N, C-alpha and C positions, 0 to 999 in steps of 0.2 A: 553375478548380478544380472547379466544379460539374459540368462534363461528365465530367471524369476520375473523380470519385466515382460518378456515375451509371453510367458504363460498368463500373467495377469491381464495383459492386453487382449489375448485370445478369449479369456473368461468373460470380458466385457464386450466382446464382439468388435474389437478395435484392431486396426492394422499396426504392425510393428515394423520399424525400419531402422537400419543402421545408417547414421549420417556420415558423409564423406570426411568431415573434419573431426570425427569422434563423437561418441555419445549416441543417443537414440531419439527417434521421433515416434510418437503414438498418435494416430488420428483415424479418421474415416476417409474413404477415397474421394468423397464429394465435398468435404468440408474445407473452408479456408483456415480453420483453426487447428493447431496441433499442439501436443504437449511434448516439450523437449526435456531430455534428461541427460545430464552430464554426470558420469559415475566416477570421475577421478578427482573429486573434491578433497579438501583437507580433512584430517581426522577421521578417515574412513567414512566419508559422507557422499551423498548425491545432491546435486543442485537441480531443481525442477522449476520450469517456467513455461509460459505459453507463447506461441508465435502465431500471428494472424497476418495473412496476405491473400488477397484475391488474385486470380490468374487472368492474364490477358486472353488466354484461350477461351475463357468463359464469359468475359464481360467486354463490352465495347468501350472505347474511349479511355481517358485517364481515370484512374481508379482511387484517387485520394478519398473521394466521398464514401466509397464502400469500405475501404480500410479503416476510415475514421468511425463511421456510424455503426457498422456491423460489429466492430471490436467493442464498442460501447455496450452493445446488447449483451455480448458475452460477459463483460465486466460486471454489468448490472445484475445479471443472473447469478453469477458467483457470489455477489454481495448479498442478494436477497435471500439465497438459501443458507446464508451463514457459513459458507465454505471458505471464502477468502476475500479480503479487501485488496484489490490489485493496484500496483503501481504501473501506470501506463508509460511506456518508453517508446517514443516515436523514432522510427528509422527513416531518415530523409531519403528522398530520391536522388542518389548521387549520379545518376545518368543524365537527368535533365538539369540538375542544379537550380531548379526553380524553387524559390523560398515558399515553404508551406506544403509543397507536394510530399505526399506520404507514401513511401515505398512499402512499408510494412509496420507492424507494431509488435513489441514484446509486452506481455502482461506478467509482471513479477508478483508473486503472491506476497502480500505485506506481512508486517510484524506479527499480527495476531495469529496467522496460520503458519507463516514461514515458508521459505523456498528450499532450505537446506536441512537434510535429515541424515542421521546416523544410519548406515546400512544395516547394522545388526539390531539396533534398538528400535527404530521407528520407520525405516524406509518402506517396508511392505504395507504397514498400516496407512502411511501417508499416501502411497500410490493407489491403494484401494479407494481412498477418499477422492483423490484427484481424478482417477478414471471414471468413478461413479458420477462425479459432478460434471465431467465432460460429456458423458453419455446422456445424462439428463438434459444438459444444455442443448445438445443436438436435437433431441426429441422435441424440446420446447420450440426451438427455432423453426423446425419443419412444420409444427402445428400452428404457430402464431404468425409466421411471416410467409406469405404466399410466394415471395420472390427470394427466399433464402439462397437458392441456387439459380444460376443464370438460365439454365435450360427451361426454367418454369415461366419465362416471360420473353417478350420481344425486346431486344436491345435497341434502344434509341436514345443514346447520349447526345445532349445538346448543350453547348456552352455559349453560343452566339446568337440564339434566337431572340426576337424582340421581347417575348414574354419573360424569359429568364434574365435578360439584361435589366429590364425594369424592376423585376423582383430583387435582384442582387443589389441594385442601386438603392432601393428602399431599405434593405437590411443594413447596408453600409451606413446609411444616414442614421438608422436607429442605434447602431453601435457607437456613434459619436466618434470620439478621439481614438477608440479601439479599432475602428474600421478604416480601410484605405482602398477605395474602389479601384484605383489604378494598379494596385499590386496584389489584392486578395484573390482568392480562387472561388469559383462557383460552378455548379453543374445542375442540369435538369435531365431526368429520365422520365419521359412523358407517360409511358405505359404503366408506371407505378405511382404517378402523381407525386414524384420525388423531386424536391428542390433542396440544394445543399450550398452552404456558404462557409468558407473557412478563412480566417485572417492569415496573412502571410507569415506571421510569427508563430502560427499554430496554437495560439493561446485560447481562441474562441472558435467554435463552429456552431452553425445554426442549421437545423434541418426542418423542413416541413414535409411530413409524410405520415398520413393517418395510420396505416397499418403498423409502421414502426413505432409510432407514438403509443398506440394501444398496447403493443407488446411490452414496451418499456413501462407503461403505467401499471401493468399487472404486477411488476416487481415491487411497487410501492404498497401493494395490498398484502404482501407477506407480513406476518407478525413481526413487529419491531417497536421499540420504544424511542420516542423523541423527547428529550428533556431540555427545558430551557435552562441555560447556565448563566454564568456571570458576564461573559463577553461574547457568547454565541450559543449554539445549540449542540447537544450531544445526540448522536444517532447510534442506537444499539441494536444490531442485527444478530441475535444469538450471541456467540462468543466475540463478535466483531464490534469494535468501537471506532467511531469517526467523529470529527468536529467540523462545524461550519461557523465561521465568524459572523457576527451580526452585520458588519458592513458589507460582506459578500452577499448575504441574503437581501439586504436593501438594494444593492446594485442590480441583482437579478430581477427583483420586483420592478424596478424602473425600466430595465431593458425589455421585459415582457410587455409592459404598458406601451412603450415606444413602438415595439414591433406590431402590436395590435392596432395602434393608431395609424401606422403606415399601411397596414393591410385592410383597414376599415372594419376590424373585428370589434364588436361591442359585447358587453356582458362581463362575466366573472373573469378575473385575472389570477385565480388561485394557482399557486406554483407548488409542485411537489418536487422534492429533492432526493437525489441518490448520490451521497458522497462516497468516494473511494479514496485511496491513499493520496493521490496527487491530482485529483480531478473531481469536478462537481457536475453532475447531470441534472438539469432543471427541466421540468415538464409542465407545459401549460398549453393545452390544445389550441392549435395544431403544432406548436413549437417544441422542438427538442434542442436544448442549448447545452453545449459542453464547454466548460471553462477550466483551464489549467489553474489549479489553486491547491494549496496544502490543506488537506482534510485528514491528515494521518492519525494513526493510533498514538503517535507521540503527542500531538496537540490534544487528542482526547484525554490523555493522562494529565496534561497540564490543566485543562479545564475541570477535570474530575477533582484535582487537588484544590482548585479555587472553590469549587462547590462544597467540598468537605470542610474546608476552612470556614466557609460562610454559614453552613448549616449542617450540623452533625446528624440531624434527623434524616438527611438524604443518604447517609453512608450505607444504610441497609440495602439500597438499590445499587450503588456504584462500587462499593468496596467488596473484595472477596471476603469470605467468612474468616473470622479470627481464630483463636485457639492456640497461638504460640505464646510462649512465656520466655522473655529475655531477662538476662541478669541486669541489674541496675547499672553497673559499671562494666561496659564491654571493653576488654583490652584492645588497643589499636591493632596489635599484631595478629590477634585471633580473628578480628573482623576482616582484616586484609586477607588472611588465609582462607576464610570462608568465601569471600568474593572470588579469590583465585580458584577455589575448588568448584564453585558454581559456574564460573566462566568456562572451565574445561568441559562442562557438561552441555554447553551451548553448541548446537550444530553450527558449523562454519568456523568455529574457533580452532585454529591449528595448534597454537601453543601460547602459553602465558608465562612470563618470567618476571622476576623481581628486579627492579632497577637498583635499589639500595635498601639497607636495613630500614625498618619501618620508622624509627625515630630519627633517621638521617634524611632530611629533605633533599631531593635531587631535582631542582627545577620544577617542583610541583608534581613530579611523576612518582607513583608508587609501583605500578606494574605496567608492562607493555604486552599487548596482545596482538597476535597475527590473526586477522579476522576477515573472512570472506563475507562481503555484503553486496546487495544489488547496487547497480550504478547510481550515482548521484545526478541531479538534474544538469549539472555543468559538464558531465562526462559524455563524450560522444558515443552514440549507439550505432553499431554497424550490423548489417544483416549477416547471419551465419557466424556471429561471435557471441559468446556467453555474456549476458548483461550483468556481469558481476566482476569484482576484482578483489584481490587480497590487499588488505590495508594494515598499516602499522597504527594501532590505536593506543593512545595514552590512557591509562586507567588511574583514576584518583579515588581513594577510599577515605571517607570522613566519618568519624564517630563523634556524635554530639548528643546531648540530652534535649536539645531544642532543634528547630528547623535550621538547616544549613543555609547560610546567607552568602552573599558575594564576598564578604570579607574573609570567609573561610577558604577561598579558592586560591590561596597563596599568591603567586605573581600574576595570575590572570590566565584565562583559558587560551586566548590567542597567542600570548607569549609562550605558554607551555607547548602549544602545537608547533610554533615556529622553532623553538629551541630543540624540540625533540625530532624535528623533521618528520612529523607524523601527519597522516591524513584523516585521523579520527580521534575523537575524545569521548571518554566514557566516565561517568561519575556514579559511584555507589555510596550511599549514605545510610547510616543506621536508623535514621528517623524519617524525615521527609525534606524536600527541597522547599525553600521559600519562593514566593512568587517572583522575587527579583532574580533568582538564579534560573528559574524556568524561562523567564522572559529573555535573559541573556543567552541561554542555550538555544532558545527558539530563534533569536536574532542571528546567531552564528550559523545554525543549521539552515536557516532560510537563505543564506548566501549561496548554498548549493555546491560548495567546494570542499566541505568537511562532513564526514559522518559523525553525527552527534546522537548520543543516547545516554540513558541513566537508569539506575534502580534506586527506589526508595524502599522503605520497609515492606510496603505492599508487594512490590515486584519480587523482592528477595523471598518473602514468604510463599509467593506463588511457586517459585522454583524449588523451595524446600519441600513443598508438597509433592512435586514431581520427582524429587531425588532424595528419598528417605535415607539412602545410604550416606549421603553427605550430612544430613541432619544428625544422624547417629554419631558421626565423627566430631561434631561440634556441639554435643549436648552439654558441654560445660558453659556455653553462652546462650543457647537457645534450645527449647524443647517444644515438641508438639503435643497438645492436649487431645482429648477425645474428639473435639470438633474437627480436627484436621484429618482424622481417620488413619493416622500413622503413629499414634502413641505406642512406643515400644521401648522398654528398658530405660536405663539411665537414672532412675530415681527422680529426686527433685533437684531443682537448681539451688546452688549455694546462696 
């Protein structure tokens, strides 16, 4: 794999490095962003993610502002081009131990794109896409940001001047209960007209910098669909899907108005949004606001389900094309075997094993999967360590002719996790989940200490399209028609 990665990097004009702790880094000599590749993943796979850190040799002063804001630019670009919705993982400054200081960041590619790829099946194709996106991002940054690299400006970092102290105090007041002037961080870089504020908990940052604002605003001009949902809005960037709740949008509108009032800015308060997996970027000139909040593909799926339940006419936009035919009565054991087979095709899944015969309940567990996933919000991130871990994931399979409700979940999800000593829960259903179940899973997932995911029929059919060999093995319960593009053999369903 080493030679293949090195050759691909050279093809894109990138530099290839072997890392001291194992794995590889691909970057350009002048960029704070690099692509990290670990090639010893489970099931003959590689794990890919990005690492962002500016260098003290290039920039004066403490660099939390640069690590925060420049990494947002990279994240927004990957989102706008439909490449990946990133999960932002902060690496705290363990040297200073000052709350809020940012030593570096990992950008883990979210569910829609993925970070884990089979070496033989998809690694080369995935790396071509990653290296191409990285190269385009570097070209964009050089073209749109006059100070993308430190040698292009005079360094004049200021944290104690009268002007920046007044500005930071005004931002703190605008943030209300979210701000704490005595503990939060701020920086000014005069030659770039750059002012930055970050709360000590790292949940909110505010930047005033017109060149950076205009570069980020260009990302919102890329083709995308914004759909008003039931509880919030869906943002569709090519193959990517993200969700922003209505209360979050209202909170940002109020914050922008408060910032404008403190700064004496009048006129329009229009706010443009760029959601990624666990962060929301809000733009209202001259403000750039970053807020840690769940905008994930998982919440996108939940809201999509609510919309489909509300209005079937919208399914043409939101749901993948149909064309599969299922038997009316799906045997429990065959559905479980189908889920087992599809899980083994998921990158990052090391192995899957059955806990007990399908008809014999075992504490709500049907299958156990050893699964590599990115770190959860509650898990500590360290520099030079892979932002992923192997999890024991409980898998439940449910066959119903109706939506699966909470009463179908046996003894309860948290009890199942506790009894199984597992760190993840996965639910696969033959139809769809009820809103009560998606709300429950969202609540548990929102705690940040368990990996939570699920498949309904839509997600299962997505994977059957990608794995026609699995479809052929289970043509006694499901077959693909002409619309799927994989109709082959098997005759008609009984």
